[in-house]
C-alpha positions in Angstrom: -56.9 -24.6 6.8 -55.6 -25.3 3.4 -57.0 -22.1 2.0 -55.3 -20.1 5.1 -52.1 -21.8 4.1 -52.4 -21.2 0.4 -53.2 -17.5 1.2 -50.1 -17.2 3.7 -47.7 -19.0 1.0 -48.9 -16.8 -1.6 -47.9 -13.6 0.2 -44.4 -14.5 0.0 -42.1 -14.4 -3.2 -40.0 -17.5 -4.1 -37.0 -15.8 -2.9 -38.5 -15.3 0.5 -39.4 -19.0 0.7 -35.9 -20.0 -0.3 -34.8 -17.8 2.5 -37.0 -19.5 5.2 -35.4 -22.9 3.9 -31.9 -21.5 4.3 -32.6 -20.6 8.1 -32.9 -24.4 8.7 -29.5 -25.6 9.7 -29.6 -28.8 7.9 -26.0 -29.4 8.1 -24.9 -33.1 7.8 -21.6 -34.6 9.2 -20.3 -38.2 8.5 -22.2 -39.1 11.9 -25.5 -37.5 10.6 -27.4 -34.2 11.0 -29.7 -32.9 13.5 -33.0 -34.5 13.0 -34.9 -31.5 14.6 -33.7 -29.1 11.8 -34.8 -31.4 9.2 -38.1 -31.6 10.8 -38.2 -27.8 10.9 -37.3 -27.6 7.1 -40.4 -30.1 6.4 -42.6 -27.9 8.4 -41.7 -24.8 6.4 -42.1 -27.0 3.2 -45.7 -27.9 4.3 -46.6 -24.4 5.2 -45.0 -22.7 1.8 -46.3 -25.5 -0.5 -49.8 -26.4 0.9 -51.0 -27.5 -2.7 -48.2 -30.0 -3.0 -48.9 -31.3 0.4 -52.7 -31.9 -0.2 -52.5 -33.5 -3.6 -49.2 -35.3 -4.0 -48.4 -38.7 -2.1 -45.6 -38.0 0.5 -43.3 -40.8 2.0 -40.7 -40.4 4.5 -37.7 -42.7 3.6 -34.8 -43.4 6.1 -36.4 -40.8 8.5 -35.8 -37.4 6.9 -35.4 -38.1 3.2 -38.6 -37.3 1.2 -40.5 -38.9 -2.0 -43.4 -37.2 -3.5 -45.4 -38.6 -6.1 -47.8 -36.6 -8.5 -49.9 -39.0 -10.5 -50.0 -38.6 -14.1 -53.0 -37.7 -16.0 -52.0 -38.6 -19.5 -53.6 -41.1 -22.1 -51.2 -43.9 -21.3 -51.2 -44.8 -17.5 -48.1 -47.0 -18.1 -46.1 -44.1 -19.4 -42.8 -44.3 -17.5 -42.2 -41.4 -15.1 -39.8 -38.6 -14.5 -37.8 -38.0 -11.2 -36.8 -34.8 -10.3 -34.1 -34.7 -7.3 -32.5 -32.2 -5.0 -31.1 -32.5 -1.6 -32.1 -31.0 1.7 -28.7 -31.0 3.7 -25.9 -28.4 3.3 -22.2 -28.1 4.2 -20.9 -26.4 7.3 -20.4 -22.8 6.9 -17.1 -21.4 8.7 -15.0 -18.5 8.0 -15.7 -14.7 7.6 -19.0 -14.6 5.7 -20.3 -11.1 5.0 -23.8 -12.0 6.3 -24.5 -14.8 8.9 -25.0 -18.1 6.7 -28.2 -19.3 8.2 -30.0 -16.1 8.6 -31.4 -16.5 5.2 -31.4 -12.8 4.2 -32.9 -11.4 1.2 -31.0 -8.2 -0.4 -29.7 -6.7 -3.1 -31.8 -8.9 -5.3 -30.1 -12.1 -3.8 -31.1 -15.0 -1.3 -27.9 -15.0 0.9 -26.9 -18.1 3.0 -25.6 -21.6 3.0 -27.6 -23.8 0.6 -28.9 -21.0 -1.4 -27.5 -22.7 -4.6 -26.5 -25.9 -3.3 -29.1 -27.5 -3.3 -32.0 -25.7 -1.6 -32.3 -23.6 -4.6 -33.2 -26.5 -6.7 -35.6 -27.9 -3.9 -37.3 -24.5 -3.8 -37.6 -24.2 -7.7 -38.9 -27.4 -8.3 -41.7 -27.1 -5.4 -42.5 -23.6 -6.9 -42.9 -25.1 -10.1 -45.2 -27.9 -8.9 -47.2 -25.7 -6.6 -47.9 -23.2 -9.4 -49.0 -25.8 -11.9 -51.5 -27.2 -9.2 -52.7 -23.8 -8.9 -53.6 -23.7 -12.3 -55.0 -27.1 -12.4 -52.4 -28.7 -14.5 -51.1 -32.3 -14.1 -48.2 -34.0 -15.6 -48.8 -36.3 -18.5 -47.2 -39.4 -16.6 -46.2 -39.8 -12.9 -43.7 -37.2 -11.6 -41.5 -38.1 -8.5 -39.9 -35.7 -6.5 -36.9 -37.2 -4.3 -35.3 -35.1 -1.9 -32.5 -36.9 -0.1 -31.1 -35.7 3.4 -27.5 -36.8 3.6 -26.0 -36.3 0.2 -23.0 -34.2 1.2 -21.9 -37.0 3.2 -22.8 -39.6 0.6 -25.2 -41.2 3.1 -27.9 -43.7 3.0 -30.8 -41.4 2.0 -30.4 -41.5 -2.0 -29.8 -45.6 -1.9 -32.9 -45.8 0.3 -35.0 -43.9 -2.2 -33.6 -46.0 -5.2 -34.6 -49.2 -3.1 -38.1 -47.8 -2.5 -38.7 -47.0 -6.2 -37.2 -50.2 -7.3 -39.1 -52.4 -5.2 -42.4 -50.7 -6.6 -41.2 -51.3 -10.2 -40.6 -47.5 -11.0 -38.3 -47.2 -14.2 -38.1 -43.6 -14.9 -37.8 -42.1 -18.5 -35.9 -39.4 -17.2 -34.0 -38.6 -14.0 -32.6 -35.0 -13.2 -30.5 -34.0 -10.4 -28.3 -31.0 -9.6 -25.3 -30.5 -11.5 -24.3 -28.1 -14.4 -25.5 -24.4 -14.8 -26.1 -21.9 -17.0 -22.4 -20.3 -17.4 -20.4 -17.8 -19.3 -16.6 -17.4 -19.5 -16.1 -21.0 -18.3 -14.7 -22.0 -21.8 -12.0 -19.8 -23.3 -13.1 -18.4 -26.6 -16.8 -19.2 -26.4 -19.1 -16.6 -27.2 -22.5 -16.3 -25.2 -23.9 -18.6 -22.3 -23.5 -22.2 -22.3 -25.8 -24.8 -20.5 -23.6 -27.8 -19.3 -25.6 -30.8 -18.8 -24.2 -33.5 -16.9 -24.6 -36.9 -18.7 -22.4 -38.7 -16.5 -19.9 -38.0 -13.3 -16.6 -39.1 -12.0 -16.0 -41.6 -9.7 -14.8 -41.1 -6.1 -12.2 -42.7 -4.0 -11.1 -41.9 -0.6 -7.8 -43.5 0.5 -6.0 -43.5 3.8 -2.3 -43.9 3.7 -0.7 -45.3 6.9 2.8 -45.3 8.0 3.9 -47.2 11.1 7.0 -47.0 13.3 8.4 -48.0 16.6 7.3 -44.6 17.9 9.6 -43.3 20.7 11.1 -39.6 21.9 11.4 -37.0 19.1 14.9 -36.1 20.3 16.3 -39.1 18.5 14.3 -39.5 15.3 15.0 -42.1 12.8 16.0 -41.0 9.2 12.7 -41.3 7.8 9.8 -40.6 10.1 6.2 -41.6 9.4 5.0 -38.1 8.5 8.1 -37.7 6.3 7.2 -40.8 4.4 4.0 -39.7 4.0 5.1 -36.3 3.0 7.3 -37.8 0.3 4.0 -39.4 -1.3 2.5 -36.1 -1.4 5.4 -34.6 -3.0 5.7 -37.3 -5.6 2.1 -37.3 -6.4 1.8 -33.5 -6.8 5.3 -32.8 -8.3 4.5 -35.7 -11.0 0.6 -36.7 -11.2 0.4 -40.2 -11.9 -2.6 -39.8 -13.9 -2.6 -38.8 -17.6 -5.1 -36.6 -19.5 -7.5 -38.2 -22.2 -10.4 -36.8 -23.9 -13.0 -39.3 -23.1 -16.1 -39.5 -25.5 -18.2 -37.0 -23.3 -15.7 -34.4 -23.4 -15.1 -34.8 -27.1 -19.0 -34.3 -27.8 -19.0 -31.2 -25.4 -16.4 -29.7 -27.5 -17.9 -30.8 -30.9 -21.2 -28.9 -29.8 -19.1 -26.0 -28.3 -17.1 -25.5 -31.6 -19.7 -23.5 -33.5 -19.7 -20.7 -30.6 -15.8 -20.5 -30.4 -13.6 -17.8 -32.2 -12.1 -18.7 -35.3 -8.4 -20.0 -34.1 -10.1 -22.0 -31.3 -12.6 -23.4 -33.5 -9.8 -24.9 -35.6 -8.1 -26.2 -32.4 -11.4 -27.8 -31.2 -13.3 -28.7 -34.2 -11.2 -31.6 -35.6 -10.6 -33.4 -32.4 -9.8 -36.6 -34.4 -6.6 -34.8 -35.2 -5.9 -32.4 -32.0 -7.2 -34.4 -29.3 -4.1 -35.4 -27.5 -2.7 -31.7 -27.9 -6.2 -30.5 -26.6 -5.9 -32.9 -23.7 -2.6 -31.9 -22.6 -3.6 -28.3 -23.1 -6.6 -28.6 -21.0 -4.6 -30.3 -18.1 -2.2 -27.7 -18.3 -4.7 -25.0 -17.5 -5.4 -26.6 -14.1 -8.7 -26.2 -12.2 -12.0 -27.2 -13.7 -10.3 -27.7 -17.4 -7.9 -30.1 -16.0 -10.3 -31.9 -13.7 -12.5 -32.8 -16.9 -9.7 -34.8 -18.5 -7.9 -36.3 -15.7 -8.3 -38.2 -12.6 -7.4 -35.7 -9.6 -5.9 -36.5 -6.2 -6.2 -34.0 -3.3 -4.7 -34.7 0.0 -7.1 -33.3 2.4 -6.5 -34.8 6.1 -3.6 -35.7 8.1 -3.0 -37.3 11.6 0.1 -37.9 13.7 1.0 -38.1 17.4 -0.9 -36.2 20.1 2.2 -34.3 21.4 4.9 -32.3 19.5 7.8 -34.2 21.0 6.6 -37.9 20.5 7.0 -39.8 17.4 3.8 -41.6 16.2 3.7 -45.2 16.1 1.1 -44.7 13.3 0.5 -41.6 11.3 -2.1 -41.3 8.3 -3.0 -39.0 5.4 -6.3 -39.1 3.5 -6.5 -38.4 0.0 -9.6 -37.6 -2.2 -9.5 -38.8 -5.7 -12.1 -38.2 -8.5 -11.7 -40.9 -11.0 -12.1 -39.9 -14.5 -14.7 -41.4 -16.7 -12.0 -43.3 -18.9 -10.5 -45.0 -15.9 -11.8 -47.6 -13.1 -11.4 -47.3 -9.3 -9.4 -50.6 -9.5 -6.7 -48.9 -12.1 -6.6 -45.6 -9.9 -6.0 -47.8 -6.6 -3.3 -50.0 -8.1 -1.4 -46.9 -9.2 -1.7 -45.3 -5.9 -0.5 -48.7 -4.3 2.4 -48.8 -6.5 3.5 -45.3 -5.5 2.9 -46.2 -1.6 4.8 -49.4 -1.6 8.4 -48.2 -1.9 7.6 -45.9 1.2 6.5 -48.5 3.3 2.8 -47.1 3.3 -0.2 -49.2 3.6 -3.5 -47.7 1.8 -7.0 -48.4 3.1 -10.0 -47.7 1.0 -12.4 -45.5 2.8 -15.1 -45.1 0.1 -15.3 -45.7 -3.4 -17.8 -45.7 -6.5 -17.0 -45.9 -10.0 -17.7 -43.2 -12.7 -21.4 -43.3 -13.6 -22.7 -44.8 -16.6 -22.9 -42.2 -19.7 -26.5 -41.1 -20.4 -27.1 -40.3 -24.1 -26.7 -36.9 -25.4 -29.8 -37.4 -27.8 -33.2 -39.0 -27.9 -36.4 -38.3 -26.0 -35.3 -37.5 -22.4 -32.3 -35.3 -23.5 -34.6 -33.5 -26.0 -37.1 -32.7 -23.3 -34.2 -31.0 -21.3 -33.1 -29.0 -24.5 -36.9 -28.0 -25.3 -37.3 -26.6 -21.8 -33.9 -24.5 -22.2 -35.1 -23.3 -25.7 -38.3 -22.2 -23.8 -36.6 -20.2 -21.2 -33.3 -19.5 -22.3 -33.5 -19.3 -26.1 -29.9 -18.0 -26.7 -27.9 -20.6 -24.8 -25.7 -23.2 -26.2 -26.6 -26.7 -24.5 -23.6 -29.0 -24.4 -23.2 -32.4 -22.4 -20.3 -32.8 -19.9 -18.9 -35.0 -17.3 -19.5 -33.6 -13.9 -16.3 -33.3 -11.8 -18.2 -33.5 -8.5 -20.3 -36.1 -7.0 -24.1 -36.1 -6.8 -26.9 -38.5 -5.9 -27.8 -38.9 -9.5 -25.2 -41.7 -9.9 -27.3 -44.0 -7.3 -30.2 -43.5 -9.7 -28.5 -45.1 -12.6 -29.6 -48.3 -11.3 -33.2 -47.2 -12.3 -32.8 -45.5 -15.5 -30.2 -45.1 -18.4 -31.4 -41.4 -18.8 -29.9 -39.5 -15.8 -28.7 -36.0 -16.2 -27.5 -33.3 -13.9 -28.4 -29.7 -14.4 -29.1 -27.0 -11.7 -31.0 -24.4 -14.1 -29.6 -21.4 -12.7 -27.6 -18.5 -14.4 -24.2 -18.4 -12.6 -21.1 -16.4 -13.1 -17.9 -17.4 -11.7 -18.3 -15.3 -8.4 -21.5 -17.1 -7.7 -20.0 -20.4 -8.4 -17.3 -19.7 -5.7 -20.0 -19.5 -3.0 -20.7 -23.3 -3.5 -19.2 -24.9 -0.5 -17.5 -21.5 0.1 -17.9 -18.2 1.5 -21.0 -15.9 0.9 -23.2 -18.3 -1.0 -25.9 -16.4 -2.7 -28.5 -16.7 -5.6 -30.1 -14.1 -7.5 -33.9 -13.9 -7.0 -34.2 -13.5 -10.8 -31.9 -16.9 -11.5 -34.4 -18.4 -9.1 -37.6 -17.3 -11.0 -36.2 -18.6 -14.2 -35.4 -21.7 -12.8 -39.1 -22.1 -11.7 -40.1 -21.3 -15.3 -37.6 -24.0 -16.5 -38.8 -26.8 -14.3 -42.6 -25.8 -15.2 -41.5 -26.0 -18.9 -39.8 -29.5 -18.1 -42.8 -30.9 -16.5 -45.0 -29.7 -19.2 -43.0 -31.4 -22.0 -43.8 -35.1 -21.2 
């Protein structure tokens, strides 16, 4: 049966196998996802990667999260292992897609569909690399773990359960690698060529709910300040005059230090001597907005609002929810205190719905980081690698309890249009980028 499975799987390209994963609707909501879709995905993995499922130990954790162990064959059985991560779940796919988001179409040299990049692309590339190495009779020098959580998009219990499982068995990885940065061009103004941005940390996360209360009543005789009006005033104040100041933290400083040689002349003079120009650069990046601003400042986005159930009724309680991404140079407590100070004069209470601190910073040097760079030189010799602080949240921050060498890189070549598809419309991944990612994971596994 194994040989038949191998033959069937060998008849498909990596892009076709990724497309089969996309067709599994593993969407998660705060209340959970459809277990049937995850089991369907697991059946696809078993069929398409028979050698992985024959030679690696697989453990189900918290029902749908998967952990694989590939025993090492190196001279030192006590050598610290490597953990490669991806997540199985995806976000919803609404809006006018050009192709149905869960049809998993391979066309125009692309795999189209929700999760093609985030994060079934990495899931596929990791398994492709391991399957191909097994077919060649290869094995890693030290133990290799594949950790695939099932509810990363909702910050669920999958990744914490995987961490507890490894912790209970005394696993202390030498390197943990999750999704994150990518191989990009045009992200940084004035930088020539492609850049591999490697997340050495990630911003903290804070969901706050602001609540305004009143006596309620008929909307025909409103008070001078309604609950939604007070909440709107908070939004106006925060957006008109953001309460958080830009700062070049050490990770951003190192990033621009490493980028400076690839910059055009005038920009090199600006970004090179950051000991002198740092405050100016911080303000400049903040003024640019978007990803540039997010690198140097805590951001606040108001995302949800709720009032009464009828248009002619004043709510006794109205609320608005904000999502804040806490800069590496700040703490959750500092950010919370600042937002509470803004809310108090408006008679708003503040509830913390979810919070975690910025991740510890992993070193941008040493053996673990050098392995990532060596794999990049093997597959992308012309790329400039730089460390950076992830502006989004990943499962990686959970694994900082196990290792001080936790990094974030999705090894795909992604232009600006492709990056827009992540959590957006028409998500798609070039088949050529997927194949290079497979080569990159193969090189990383071999360099141990």
